[in-house]
ZADO-978937 format. One line per 5 residues: their letters; for each residue x, y, z of N, C-alpha, C. Coordinates in steps of 0.001 Angstrom, whole numbers, plus 500000, padded with zeros to 6 digits. Layout:
BEGIN
a = X/Y/Z/X/Y/Z/X/Y/Z  ... .
end
This chain:
BEGIN
mmrtl = 486910/530345/497319/487832/529594/496894/487700/528528/495891  488464/528430/495027/488406/527675/493948/488503/525767/494649  487323/525178/494399/487606/523501/494097/488602/522699/493992  489207/522015/494817/490514/521009/494059/489784/520386/493099  490611/520192/492313/490345/519388/491220/490682/517520/491629 .
iercg = 490110/516668/491814/490608/515281/492200/490562/514382/490828  491862/514351/490304/492245/513523/489389/492207/511967/489765  491369/510919/488783/491433/509539/489474/492008/508914/488113  492806/507561/488438/493181/507159/487620/492956/505655/488458  492870/504489/487053/492183/503637/487705/490954/502780/487246 .
ghrtc = 490651/501795/486655/489530/501580/486164/488790/501628/484722  489461/502112/484369/489333/502711/482694/490019/502040/481560  491215/501452/482081/492321/501605/481258/492781/499790/481695  493224/499532/480387/493953/498211/480371/495363/497842/480532  496026/497392/481306/497247/497214/481964/498149/497010/480049 .
nphpl = 499235/497435/479730/499818/497099/478806/500909/495803/478703  500601/494762/477938/501010/493469/478412/502739/493424/478223  503309/494909/477378/504124/494611/477465/505094/494695/478551  505844/494319/479439/506865/494258/480163/507321/496039/480434  507967/496671/481593/508073/497710/482070/509562/497912/481054 .
pplpg = 509712/499512/480922/511097/499252/480512/511610/498768/481526  513551/498515/481301/514794/497839/482369/515139/498820/482356  516029/498584/484189/516816/499812/484518/517834/500478/483681  517842/501008/483218/519084/501471/482544/520520/500906/482979  521483/500363/481907/522809/499879/482194/523309/501411/482483 .
rgrge = 523516/502091/483537/524222/503334/483061/525083/503395/484113  526169/503887/483959/527553/503645/485283/527225/505124/485362  528291/504912/486839/528621/506628/487293/528962/507504/486712  529914/506988/486065/530415/508426/484948/529790/508710/483635  528888/507932/483171/528508/508328/482020/527244/509196/481602 .
scshr = 527343/509417/480719/526538/510891/480665/524862/510680/480471  524227/511559/480780/523246/511513/481463/522422/511655/479520  523166/511669/478566/522291/511945/477152/522103/510273/476862  522599/509304/477837/522206/507974/477043/521388/507271/477744  520457/508246/478353/518825/507767/478559/518068/508400/477688 .
aavgp = 517060/507078/477688/516039/507486/476987/515281/509061/476847  515213/509963/478566/514707/510915/478125/515132/511567/479606  515152/512928/479371/516034/513303/480460/514520/513954/481610  514939/513607/482589/513783/513683/483743/513959/514622/485186  513216/514474/485507/513390/515637/486987/514569/514803/487625 .
rvlll = 515190/515122/488791/515824/514832/489584/514873/514493/491076  514879/513652/491739/513658/513361/492873/514186/512961/493912  514029/513687/495439/514299/513006/496728/513503/512487/496988  513469/510858/496824/512411/510410/497326/512361/509715/498613  511544/510121/499794/511706/509925/501484/510700/509143/501702 .
trygp = 511224/507892/502284/510129/507041/502488/509991/507082/503602  508631/506452/504327/509109/506000/505417/509645/504802/506320  509677/504013/505574/510589/502311/505611/511345/502215/504511  512269/500811/504780/512948/500542/503638/512137/499630/502609  512588/498850/501602/511849/498258/500601/510939/496887/501769 .
mgass = 511248/496773/502795/510490/495842/503874/509199/495986/503935  508967/497370/504273/507877/498230/504137/506941/498259/503232  505743/497247/503614/504672/497148/502443/504345/498906/501492  504170/499962/502580/503535/501014/501586/504696/501651/500991  506228/501181/501849/506905/502117/501218/507317/501084/499566 .
ryrsy = 507511/499949/499969/507608/498678/498393/506550/499316/497662  505455/498864/497995/504562/499149/496625/504156/500628/496342  504001/501631/497187/503487/502801/496673/505279/503613/496019  506393/503128/496165/507076/504156/496015/508041/502875/495132  509088/502076/495712/509918/501432/495411/509979/500854/493938 .
qflpy = 508705/500278/494023/508568/499184/493244/508588/500095/491605  508450/501472/491928/508669/502394/490282/509751/502417/490109  510365/502820/490635/512051/503191/490497/512744/502629/489372  512535/501316/488638/512832/500813/487433/512696/501062/486363  511076/501839/486335/510544/502605/485356/511078/504143/485214 .
lqgqg = 511122/504686/486471/511332/505838/486740/512557/506178/485966  513514/505465/486339/514508/505675/485812/515283/505500/484568  514382/504388/483887/514250/504117/482745/514042/505205/481674  512863/505971/482620/512315/507246/481821/513170/508790/481785  513888/508467/482607/515231/509585/482833/515121/510007/483859 .
fevqa = 514107/509968/484684/514252/510384/486110/515535/509891/487121  516085/510742/487741/516794/510691/488655/516607/510684/489936  516289/509465/490640/515769/509281/492199/516823/508901/492912  516728/509899/494099/517369/509169/495162/517088/508667/496496  516475/507598/496602/515584/507243/497740/516121/507106/499061 .
vpllg = 515616/507454/499929/516440/507322/501438/515092/507087/502556  514979/506094/502939/513891/505730/503968/514124/506589/505811  513444/506914/506001/513273/507636/507642/513830/506052/508244  513084/504888/508088/513397/504189/509599/514030/502568/508214  514977/502217/508600/515297/501346/507453/514701/499767/508072 .
dtylr = 514931/498640/507016/514601/497437/507039/514872/496728/508343  515692/497229/509447/516315/496729/510371/515571/496845/511794  514830/498423/511268/513896/498823/512661/512717/497878/512119  512121/497764/511304/511419/497008/511455/511320/495495/511974  512707/494704/511456/512894/493762/511573/513125/493584/513065 .
aryag = 513273/494444/513636/512833/494315/515289/511940/494952/515705  511235/495636/515432/509696/495499/515405/508688/494416/515201  508628/493750/514238/508028/492463/514401/508251/491424/514530  509930/491745/515441/510121/490356/516135/509901/490889/517844  509149/491777/517627/508688/492541/519225/509923/492696/519935 .
kgvsr = 510967/493301/519570/512003/493356/519858/512063/495329/520025  512982/495232/521404/513030/496857/521443/513946/497727/520572  513890/498745/520240/514284/499885/519303/515142/500587/520261  516226/501260/519848/517158/501963/520098/516768/503315/519848  515974/504057/520880/515904/505526/520737/516914/506333/520050 .
rsvaa = 518500/505726/520504/519645/506595/520117/519168/506457/518267  519073/504832/517941/518921/504492/516430/518154/505711/515737  517199/505820/516917/515402/506584/516055/515716/507832/515895  516678/508780/517224/516985/509886/516852/518035/510314/515661  518899/509413/515803/520060/509616/514459/519500/509826/513236 .
aygrr = 517911/508770/513389/517284/509086/512153/516642/510146/511749  515898/510403/512832/515657/511787/512547/516441/513148/512486  517725/512844/512661/518840/513710/512387/518827/514245/510945  519338/512329/510869/520056/512704/508773/518716/512957/507855  517262/512554/508579/516085/513535/507799/515958/514928/508070 .
lgqll = 516358/515540/509187/516454/516614/508794/517628/517242/507736  518756/516578/507914/519952/516986/507123/519384/516982/505347  518729/515596/505473/517950/515819/503708/517201/516386/503589  516227/517074/504127/515167/518230/504055/515922/519540/503831  516935/519457/504697/517901/520999/504143/518488/520984/502732 .
rsrrf = 518658/519916/502573/519751/519938/501152/518842/519561/499864  517419/519477/500644/516406/519119/499517/516693/520098/498031  517121/521337/498330/516799/522141/496947/517649/521921/495758  518746/521035/496194/519311/520520/495227/518612/519780/494059  517904/519540/494506/516788/518641/493601/515502/519332/493072 .
dlvwl = 514886/518695/491895/513721/519456/491320/512176/519485/492254  512301/518002/492946/511305/517886/493649/511481/516470/495189  510745/516959/495810/510703/515824/496859/509243/515001/496987  509808/513675/496782/508843/512734/496679/508492/512354/498425  507439/512587/498622/507482/512388/500480/506119/511172/500687 .
ekeal = 506892/510265/501385/505823/509586/501685/505086/509994/503491  503521/510309/502918/503079/510752/504239/503482/511673/504994  504717/511902/505721/505197/513252/506019/506736/512894/506370  507479/513746/506603/508778/513707/506539/509508/513361/508161  508723/514217/509664/508901/513604/510565/507768/513525/511319 .
pwlps = 507648/512296/511669/506434/511644/512625/506167/511838/513668  505332/512535/514565/505337/513152/515917/505836/514476/515826  506576/514826/515049/506885/516358/515344/505820/516881/515067  505833/518482/516055/504799/519495/515620/504796/519756/514121  503879/520194/513940/503587/520626/512179/504104/522234/512028 .
gieas = 504602/522832/512906/505370/523696/512333/506651/523515/511643  507628/522256/512530/508912/522346/512506/508871/521944/511129  507903/521411/510515/507545/519907/509431/507639/520959/508265  506579/522086/508315/506438/522498/507423/507094/523668/507014  508218/523978/507972/509133/525076/507849/510182/524277/507245 .
llatg = 510456/523619/507462/511333/522865/506343/511134/522282/505285  509983/521852/505067/509423/521759/503366/509499/522609/502528  508924/523845/503510/508793/525021/502302/510123/525989/501781  511182/525423/502706/512493/526013/502362/513392/525232/501424  512568/523934/500695/513462/523208/500160/512430/522751/498827 .
apyvv = 512740/522164/498277/512383/521902/496636/510910/521669/496939  509983/521881/495933/508499/521517/496138/508485/520000/496410  507396/519705/496927/507297/518618/497025/505520/518084/496661  506005/516118/496739/504521/515444/496227/504262/514844/497336  503282/514774/497986/503447/513612/499327/501986/512716/499121 .
dydda = 502385/511435/499168/501599/509842/498823/501289/509684/500394  499415/509350/500035/498604/508774/501117/498235/507469/500602  498605/505867/501576/497470/505064/501043/497011/504399/502415  497021/505200/503459/495897/505089/504356/495934/506293/505127  494781/506188/505911/494241/507629/506503/494829/507405/508279 .
lfhry = 496292/507719/507475/497583/508543/508664/496882/509520/509419  496306/510825/508950/495674/511621/510006/494643/511420/510981  494526/510291/510680/493702/509777/511606/494233/509156/513506  495783/508861/512961/496267/508862/513997/496485/509698/515090  496378/510949/514575/496789/512007/515361/495288/512901/515748 .
dqhps = 494276/512711/514557/492860/513828/515190/491927/512906/515892  492483/511515/515981/491840/510360/516671/492265/510336/517772  493574/510484/518478/494642/509979/519590/493621/510092/520523  493780/509160/521404/493275/509111/523180/493715/510464/523809  494662/510980/523650/495673/512298/523890/495174/512978/523347 .
wavra = 494110/514066/524396/494011/515386/524132/494939/516158/523515  496001/516073/524281/497507/517038/523900/498092/516641/522791  498068/515196/521685/498592/515033/520694/497385/515052/520083  495831/515370/519954/495162/515687/519040/495327/517242/519066  495527/518457/520066/495956/519470/520292/496835/519933/519349 .
llgrk = 497889/519215/519187/499244/519375/518617/499639/518782/517319  498810/517765/517046/499029/517269/515688/497853/516970/515009  496382/517140/515947/495577/517045/514979/495118/517701/513649  495945/518636/513159/495918/518991/511645/496861/519073/511276  498201/518106/511225/499684/518510/511228/499306/517850/509613 .
idrvm = 498487/516755/509281/498630/516163/507975/498042/516988/507048  496828/517800/507497/496074/518618/506673/497160/519899/506106  497889/520657/507009/498940/521186/506838/499783/520994/505609  500559/519505/505924/501427/518858/504735/500731/519017/503456  499513/518426/503467/498514/518552/502489/498266/519913/501282 .
rgaal = 498275/520754/502146/498295/522186/501940/499412/522336/501235  500517/522480/501812/501629/522651/501229/502410/522328/499663  501860/521371/499979/502704/519828/498385/502188/520415/497238  502932/520426/496416/502447/520640/495150/501522/519839/494292  501376/518654/495191/500488/517708/494584/500378/516592/495763 .
viagn = 498903/515995/496000/498968/515019/497070/498219/513865/496128  499109/512847/496504/498713/511432/495421/498115/510775/496716  496678/510197/496556/495982/509727/497324/495377/508265/496666  495410/507232/497447/495446/505729/497357/493944/505545/496578  492734/506128/497285/491445/506059/497402/490511/507635/497471 .
gylaa = 489746/507032/497550/488685/508623/497403/488704/509262/498389  488436/508073/500292/488274/508563/501016/489376/509389/501387  490685/509321/501178/491867/509756/501248/491957/511238/500837  491603/511047/499287/491788/512377/498356/490510/513540/498708  489510/512720/499600/488696/514228/500189/489230/514900/501275 .
raeaa = 489743/514073/502126/490732/514527/503107/491331/516072/502569  492213/515594/501595/492964/516260/501086/492690/517284/500213  491440/517115/499663/490410/518273/498866/489646/519287/500306  489639/518126/501459/489251/519385/502554/490257/520564/502996  491063/519802/503011/492419/520386/503764/493038/521564/502936 .
garrv = 492600/521887/501674/492510/522557/500554/494477/522598/499876  494502/521115/499683/495610/520995/498802/494978/521570/497258  496211/522029/496864/496366/522726/495474/495981/522073/494442  495826/520695/494262/496113/519732/493539/496008/517883/494055  495109/517414/493618/494880/515947/494104/494655/514640/492843 .
ailpt = 495328/513738/493125/495480/512967/492137/495146/511540/492499  494103/510583/492382/493570/508975/493077/494977/507998/491998  495678/507512/492663/496173/506481/492457/496130/505440/493097  495123/504166/492565/495494/503017/493533/496922/502226/493838  496840/501648/494908/498098/500957/494991/497919/499593/494370 .
vvdle = 499339/499392/493359/498712/498084/492574/500338/497386/492429  499813/495785/491737/500976/494654/491482/501785/494830/490288  502950/494441/490091/503657/494673/488998/503452/492844/488146  502184/492872/487241/502225/491594/486470/503253/490809/486415  504563/491185/486219/505621/490403/485913/505790/489593/487396 .
ryppv = 505420/490342/488135/505458/489345/489804/504368/488712/489728  503244/488694/489532/501854/488042/490191/501366/486973/488849  502281/486059/488623/501317/485163/487106/500493/484310/487328  499402/484718/487313/498451/483597/487494/498729/481779/487294  498623/481413/488705/498829/479793/488633/497604/478859/488872 .
patnn = 497413/478169/488690/496116/477499/488968/496096/476569/489920  495067/476847/490663/494681/475983/492090/495233/474786/492430  496130/474483/493571/495881/472728/493591/494725/472274/494389  494526/471412/494016/493154/470762/494203/493814/469093/494997  494286/469625/496457/494650/468469/497082/493572/467669/498102 .
gtfti = 492712/468730/498216/491833/467921/499543/491762/468685/500470  492630/469536/500510/492413/470768/501965/492113/472194/501521  491173/472931/501729/490809/474647/501946/491782/475199/502352  492576/475540/501584/493223/476610/502292/492914/478333/501886  492360/478526/503071/492599/480356/503564/493872/480912/503771 .
gwigt = 493862/482091/503207/495094/482578/503129/495054/484343/503537  495583/484651/504624/495795/486047/504692/497112/486779/504880  497448/487879/504720/499057/488419/504758/499021/489480/505233  499559/490288/505729/499966/491370/506801/500826/491366/507790  500306/492534/508595/501626/492026/510029/501372/491383/511388 .
pvtar = 501931/491420/512391/501588/491482/513626/500528/491944/513894  500978/493436/513720/500069/494393/514161/498396/494311/513579  498339/494093/512204/496962/493900/511675/496738/492709/511947  497434/491425/512272/496738/490097/512597/495947/490617/513741  496623/491382/514962/495992/491630/515731/494608/492502/515859 .
qhlet = 494851/493237/515005/493737/494343/514596/492643/493819/514129  492829/493012/512946/492245/492740/511482/491861/491124/511576  492821/490492/511916/492176/488984/511590/491266/488499/512569  491829/489022/514018/491233/488630/515031/490257/488506/515255  489375/489569/514473/488330/489937/514525/487171/488885/513847 .
irgpl = 487713/487815/512947/486885/486728/512639/486877/485447/513122  488276/485816/514544/488272/484675/514739/487377/483364/515550  486525/483805/515854/485538/482855/516027/484636/482297/514822  484541/482932/513986/483546/482317/512740/484586/481217/512228  486084/481479/511976/486605/480765/511848/486849/479303/512345 .
etfwa = 486891/479737/513581/487026/478517/514440/485969/477331/514050  484758/478398/513960/483642/477600/513953/483539/476870/512394  483942/477273/511208/483974/476938/509717/484928/475961/509794  485761/475702/510508/486803/474368/510414/486278/473496/511210  485432/473323/511772/484735/471999/512566/483738/471587/511273 .
ggttr = 483989/472412/509923/483057/471805/509346/483577/470903/508014  484847/471268/507810/485616/470414/506705/486887/470332/507204  487544/470129/505836/489238/469937/505860/489315/471093/505455  490073/472634/506016/490606/473214/506261/491369/473847/506879  492521/474677/506319/493721/475060/507533/493592/477159/506633 .
lvaig = 494324/477599/507843/494921/479023/507107/496008/478961/507036  496405/479920/506176/497915/480291/505775/497849/481403/506341  498792/482185/507424/498398/483194/507926/500179/484032/507323  500698/484583/506676/501681/484996/505628/502032/486573/506604  503088/486546/507616/503718/487430/508224/502966/487740/509714 .
sgdlg = 502080/487451/509754/501183/487776/511361/501874/487430/512604  502847/486723/512383/503499/486020/514335/502703/485151/514755  503421/484787/515241/502492/483627/516552/500822/483727/516530  499949/483292/516245/498519/483481/516487/498233/482975/518065  498220/481709/518142/497968/481183/519493/496638/480978/519680 .
wrvpv = 496339/480587/517872/494658/479884/517840/494904/478366/517928  494052/477881/518532/494016/476574/518482/493374/475729/517314  493932/475895/516236/492602/475719/514859/493773/475354/514226  493637/474726/512875/494715/474141/511554/495240/475787/511206  496343/476455/511778/497259/477633/511189/498428/477298/511008 .
evraw = 498744/477390/509538/500440/477630/509192/500689/478656/509146  501594/479361/510176/502288/481253/509988/503177/480893/509372  503762/481732/508145/504607/481930/507779/505813/483307/507776  506885/483276/507542/507246/484800/507660/507416/485214/506383  507090/486594/506124/506863/487552/505364/508384/487460/504746 .
saate = 508409/486996/503263/509494/487345/502576/509508/488058/501598  510374/488510/500398/509750/489336/499345/509719/488224/498159  511088/487389/498478/511331/486303/497502/510297/485168/497332  509210/484778/498448/508196/483972/498658/506686/484368/498691  506475/485615/498654/505070/486196/499026/504331/485498/497916 .
vadlq = 504692/485811/496734/503733/485632/495503/503868/484107/495436  505073/483317/495850/503897/481788/495660/503167/481226/497290  503484/482055/498190/502884/481580/499341/501354/482061/499152  500769/483400/497864/499556/483696/498135/498949/482377/497122  499501/482213/495985/499367/481099/494598/498967/479984/495318 .
gidvg = 499485/479319/496498/498945/478444/497019/497917/478121/498009  497065/479184/497764/495810/479289/498575/494566/479213/497813  493835/478600/498331/492305/478644/497896/491583/480256/497686  491574/480926/498579/490447/481738/498693/491618/483414/499749  491913/484334/499542/491980/485234/500322/491056/486265/501211 .
implp = 491845/486417/502218/490225/487072/502982/491407/489128/503413  490311/489704/503773/490431/490699/504337/489677/491170/505421  489578/491094/506674/488317/491420/507382/488900/492754/507908  488328/493501/508281/488241/495008/508631/487514/495493/510012  487261/496245/511099/486314/496734/511297/486074/498171/510927 .
dspfe = 484643/498231/510976/484381/499542/510435/484846/500968/511069  486009/501230/511073/486696/502489/511767/486982/503336/511031  487167/504802/510842/487769/505995/510279/489401/505156/509894  489840/504941/510473/491079/504648/510096/491266/503237/509191  490285/502512/509040/490259/501444/507969/489679/501790/507179 .
rgkcg = 488424/502585/506865/487930/503442/506004/489170/503448/505326  490387/504553/505860/491057/504604/504518/492107/503890/504019  491831/502470/503621/492839/501792/503458/492697/501239/502048  493411/500824/501405/493502/500669/499687/492943/499415/499560  492799/498673/500179/492678/497292/499997/493170/496052/499162 .
fkliq = 494224/496650/499807/495806/495628/498583/495733/494174/499014  495401/493973/500150/495604/492479/500091/494187/491886/499171  493465/492418/499043/492219/491889/498238/492764/491904/496759  494063/493025/496281/494126/493230/494494/495476/492173/495154  496241/491641/495669/496946/490847/496108/496585/489334/495417 .
ymacg = 495398/489295/496238/494478/487672/495850/494481/487791/494315  493800/488827/494072/492920/488558/492606/494226/488718/491529  495225/489301/491667/496043/489186/490950/496662/487774/490786  496786/487070/491863/497194/485495/491678/495980/484565/491445  494847/484658/490693/493262/484517/490804/492994/483992/491385 .
rpvvg = 492780/484302/492613/491796/483677/493791/490977/484589/493709  490109/484291/494663/488367/484894/494818/488504/485246/496218  488181/486523/496702/488520/486998/498141/486994/486901/498989  487130/486839/500317/486128/487643/500770/486570/488311/501782  485417/489908/501923/485754/490609/502692/485167/491605/503709 .
spvgv = 485563/492370/504302/484822/492994/504911/484330/494138/503960  483106/494468/503733/482427/495839/503071/482866/497163/503616  484142/497275/504021/485015/498892/504597/485833/499315/503504  485482/500785/502939/486211/501198/502702/486395/500946/501059  487671/500941/500346/487484/500539/499029/487150/498782/499095 .
nddli = 486989/498157/499879/486839/496927/500077/485201/496653/499134  484415/497811/499886/483170/497704/499122/483137/497881/497673  484446/498574/496997/484362/498635/495823/484959/497273/494736  485828/497159/495697/486980/495806/495026/486092/494696/495044  485005/494066/495797/484879/492829/495906/483432/493304/495402 .
epgvn = 483069/492256/493950/481933/492232/493284/481215/491037/493668  480308/491001/494633/479816/489658/495247/479194/488655/493878  479642/488077/494110/479078/486548/492973/479886/486840/491765  481292/487839/491815/481665/487940/490658/483254/487592/490965  483927/488125/491716/485245/487722/491986/485151/487762/493445 .
gfkat = 484209/487763/494152/483966/487129/495575/482842/487363/496345  482910/487507/497632/481962/487893/498643/482028/488941/499879  481521/489873/500283/481420/490726/501163/480625/490117/502569  481729/490184/503494/480768/489808/504411/481471/490621/505758  480151/490355/506736/480142/491017/508209/479694/490246/509543 .
tseew = 478870/489587/508872/478588/489315/510297/479187/487412/510326  478947/487003/511659/479576/485547/511278/479008/484257/510154  477771/484599/510460/476733/483827/509480/477389/484246/507939  477502/485310/507418/478092/485659/506052/479738/485191/505843  480451/485270/507234/481911/484899/507015/481759/483214/506932 .
igalg = 480872/482401/507368/480881/480894/507249/480376/480753/505819  479342/481124/505293/478721/481125/504027/479012/481202/503320  480322/482618/502778/480867/482691/502197/482018/481739/501812  482900/481490/502905/483954/480797/502809/483535/479294/502384  481849/479144/502960/481760/477162/502739/481239/477284/501159 .
alrsd = 480564/478106/500819/480529/478429/499450/481466/478182/498305  482331/478714/498759/484061/478766/497973/484561/477090/498083  484374/476310/499826/484609/475657/499772/484357/474153/498978  482706/474045/498610/482197/473547/498347/482284/473124/496773  483215/474245/496090/482411/474542/494888/484221/475370/493871 .
pelrr = 485003/473961/493746/486081/474290/492923/485799/475405/491532  484772/475059/490845/484921/475498/489738/484452/476905/490361  483693/477403/491234/483466/478535/491759/484431/479539/492076  485507/478540/492462/486812/479439/492962/487383/479711/491545  487406/479111/490934/488100/479195/489612/487670/480187/488767 .
rmgaa = 486083/480359/488790/485359/481241/487723/485791/482806/488654  485574/482664/489939/485556/484218/491161/487108/484317/490720  488468/483457/490782/489244/484014/490853/490070/484935/489085  489573/483810/488438/489551/484322/486792/488950/485936/486887  487676/486117/486978/487610/487688/486766/488515/488548/487758 .
grdrv = 488634/488299/489164/489248/488864/489751/490824/489285/489465  491303/488216/488729/492880/488666/487491/492341/489884/487089  491435/489573/485874/491322/490352/485088/490654/491998/485514  490207/491875/486514/490385/493169/487015/491435/493845/487321  492241/493009/488023/493802/493518/488176/494536/494265/487269 .
ersyc = 494003/493080/485807/495152/493295/484393/494484/495030/484239  493342/495021/484235/492453/496349/483806/492934/497654/485034  492680/497369/486332/492918/498620/486641/493975/498863/488345  494190/497430/488431/495211/497933/489146/496648/497154/489055  497510/497492/488397/498763/496896/487725/499730/498279/487267 .
lqvaa = 500991/497788/487706/502107/498496/487844/502189/498834/486000  501828/498404/485654/502060/498292/483602/501041/499517/483344  499727/500117/483991/499331/501441/483612/499576/502332/484896  499632/501882/485887/500722/503026/487420/501519/503628/487033  502706/503196/486551/503878/503621/486177/503889/504757/485584 .
arlag = 503216/504492/484282/503276/505714/483256/502646/507141/483729  501518/506221/484538/500741/507732/485248/501241/508145/486164  502028/507661/487508/503475/507982/488194/504017/509201/487502  504320/508746/486623/505260/509173/486308/505251/510616/485262  503843/510608/485064/503780/512110/484439/502978/512949/485575 .
llrea = 502458/512316/486621/502557/513184/487852/503444/513886/488497  504419/513060/488483/506194/513671/488497/506633/514736/488063  506594/514677/486967/506632/515424/485573/506273/516616/486074  504762/516660/485904/503851/517856/485728/504394/518319/487164  504336/517726/488712/504851/518670/489965/506050/519487/489174 .
aagsa = 507047/518658/488988/508399/519280/488930/508302/520546/487839  508038/520265/486897/507590/521349/486033/506658/522567/486250  505309/522251/486684/504925/523408/487609/505290/524066/488324  506109/523400/489348/506735/524326/490593/508076/525166/490034  508337/524875/488855/510066/525246/488623/510065/526733/488354 .
end
């Protein structure tokens, strides 16, 4: 069997300093000839609406560029922002509304032949057997599937033997049937290759430089540590370094700004801020260092290190666990520090707290790396080419 070719993007190109082409001002009745180019008709099936970080950064932020290049993209989330608001607030979600969402997704798959290409986030029908999903995908338009985390481990390492037996190889089958698998890192690409995917391309999760202008840190006498995520990742990840953070706070004037975490219940100076697309960047620009703790487990090895990319885009040094892509993103002594033990976390944060010039120098190095390798200004053109090739190759 021919070995899958894994194509890589990121690390060797400089972001175009010019802004991305704006969304064309085209009315519903205006001729397609007014566009800069004619592109494929794409049905984008996301997991969530723009409030979902993966959906927002892996697909929605590319839409203005793609439409400017002539793509006709119809974006349809499985579960909208209302679902996420309820989930993050700890409220119950109506089973009837979820069932209705699955019903709408079935209809979208059945009508996908109207499009040249389906652009799918992770899977079409979570927690349903692979046979149902594979049959629906096979009868529709060719599809490209995108992954920014090790979703397959939710199934193949589930504590229930029944889930492992029924769904353990589901994502492999989705990957195998795709015209193209887009993976956020090498760990995910390797899984797609092992699954027998026909074509695999690595495209990291990126930021739009226009939204992330570098702003000098304010030196107000309080050392501010920043973290961004969700209530779920706060429990799973941020909680793992609660001990060293509490010890560190005792040694000087320090606070933690936790964006999107929900109430942490810690007995230390923590400012919890609600996540908002309108304030996300400004909140990150107000910190002195960004942190990304992770346990060393299979699912976390598939993460794309996006928190680190956000911090670096704001010109801030980073401290993180050397797990998965984090190990590549963090250059010790250049743009931040790697930390595993309590002593390493305390030492790294202490070095940054005591030296504003070190923070400035590391922050500038991180920003430079984002500009070279992790910006929308490079990735958008790359993604457009991949989608266009997938549509043309399956025609």
